N, C-alpha and C positions, 0 to 999 in steps of 0.2 A: 607611514605608508609601507605596507608589506612588500618586500622585494619579489619580483616575478620569479616563479619557479622555472628553473632551466631543465629542459629535457636532456638526459644524458645522450651524448653523441653516439651514434651507432659506429661500430668499428668500420674503418674504411675497407671497401671491397678490394682495393688494390693491395692494401696491407695484408688482408687475409689471403689473397692469391699468392703473395710473396711467401708468407708463412707456410702455406700448404705446399708450395713448390719446394721450398727449402727442406721441409720435413721429409718429403719423398726422396729428394736427392741425397740428403745427409744419410738417410737410412740405407738406400741402395748402393751409394757410391763412396760413402765415407765422409767424414766431416772436414778433414783437412784437404781432401782432393777436389772438393766442389768450390768453384770460384763464384764471385758475385755475378760475373757475366752469365754463367750457366743458370744461376737462380733467376735473374731477371728475364732471360730468354724463356725459361720454363713457365714463368709467371705471366709472360706476355706484357712486360712493362719495360722500364728503362732504369738506368742507374740513378737518374735524378729522383725518380719516384722511390727507388730503394732507399736512398739516403735521407729522403724526407721522412720515411717511416722508421728506419733503423739507423742507429748511430754508426754501426759497423757490422761486418759479418759475425764477429764474436758476440755482439749483442743479440743478433738474430739467433745464433746458435744457442745461447743461454735461454732465450724464450722458447725455442723449439724443444729443448730438453724439459723445460717446465710443462709444456703442453703434452709431451710424451708421458711425463709422470702423472698428469691428470687423466690421461687415457688409461694408464695402467691401473690407477686407483678405481676407475669406473669398471674396468674389466674384472678386477678382483671382487668388487662388491656384487656385480651381476652373477659371477660364477659361484660364490659361496652362498649368496642369498637364498636360493632354493633349498639349501641343506641346513638351514638354521637349527641349532641345537644338536647337530651331529658333526663334531669336529673332524672325525676321521673321514666322513663322506665329503666334507668341505675340502680336505687335503687331496683326496682322490679326484674330486672334480677339478681342482686347480691344476693338477698334473695332467689330467686327461685333456683339458682345454689347452694347456701349454704345449703338449705334444702335437695336438691338431694344428695349432698356430705355427709351430716350427716346421711341421710337415707340409704346410701349404706352399704352393708354387710361389716363388719369389721371396720366400722368407730369408731374411739376412740375420737371423739370430736375435739376440737381445741388444737393443739400441744403446742401453746404458753400459753393458759389458763391452760392446764395441767401442763406445766413446772412451771408456776408462783406459783401454789399451791404446787407442789412437792419440788421445789428448795428453795423457799422463799429467805432468805438472804444468803444462803450457798455459792453461786458462784457469786461474783460481776460481772464478765464479762458476764455470761449468763443472770443474772438479768438485766443488762443494755440492752442487745439485746431484751429481752422480753418487757421491758418498752418502748423501742424505737418502736417496732412493734405495740404495742397497741396505742401509741401516734400517729403513722402514720395513723392507721386505723381511729382513732377519727378525725384527721384533714381531711381525705378524705371524711368521712361521713358528716362532717359539711360543707365542700365545696359543696358536692352534694345537701345538703339541701338548701344552699344559691342559687345555680344555679336553683334549682327547684322553687324558689320564696317563701320560707318559711318566715313568718313574724319574727320568732325567729330561725334562722338557727343553733345557738349554742344549743338551747334546743332540736330541732328536731334531730340534729346530735347525741347528747348524748343519746336521746331516741332510735334512731336506733342502736347505739352501745349496749345499754342495751338489746335490743331485740335480736340482733345478738349473743351477748355473752350468754344470757340466753338460746337460742336455743342450743348452743354448750354444755353447762353444763347439760341441760335437757337430751340431748342424752346420757350422761354418767350416769345420776342418776335416770332416770325414765324408768322402764322396758317397760311400755306401750308406743309404738311410737306415740300414739294419739296426744300429745301436738305439735309435729312437723307438723302434718297435718294441724294444725290451724295457722301456721306461716304466710302464704300468707294473710289470712283474718285479722289477727292481724296487719300486716303491712299495709293493705289497710285502716283499721280504723284509724291508726296513721297518715298516709299520708293525708287522707281526712280531718282529724281534723286540720292538721298543714299547709296544702298547699292551695293556691287559687283553686277554682273549675276549672276543665279542660275546 
C-alpha cells in the first residue's frame, strides 16, 4: 500500500512574527543590544513561544542573517536584470540603488558590515555567514569588472567593493549626507580609469 503523501507544514505565523521582529530590531538597534524580551514584545508573543521556535537568540540571529542574505541576493538580481549584457550599466545601477537605499530615512547602513563589527569572533556560525556574504559580493563585483572589459578585473572588483563598503559605513559615521551625494561621480571616475572607452 502506497504511503499517504504528507503536505509540507506551513511556517508558523508566530515563528514568522518573531523572525520579522528580530530582523527589524537587529538592524535598527544592533545585534548584541537586543534582548529576547524586546523581540517577543515586538512580535506580540512570549518567551515560551520564542523558545519553542528558536533554540536561542544566537540561533535566531543566524537565521536572520541568512534571510538578510537572501534579500540581498534578490535585490542584486532585480537591479542588474534590466541591464543584461551591459556590465558597466549593471555596476552603475547597483551603486545608484545602493545610494538610494542608504539615503532613505531610517537606513542603518549594511547589516553584514554592522554585524561584522559588532559580533567579531563571538559567534562562529554568524561570522561564517558574514564572511560568506562579503566573499560572494567580492566575486560578483570582480565578475562584473571582467565582463565590463577591465584590464585588471580583480583590482577593479576590489576597488568597487571598497567604494560600496565605504559608502555604507559613511552613512553610519558621517552626520552630513554630502559624501553619499558624490558616490555616482566617484564611481564614474573609477570606471573611466579602469575600463575601455565606451
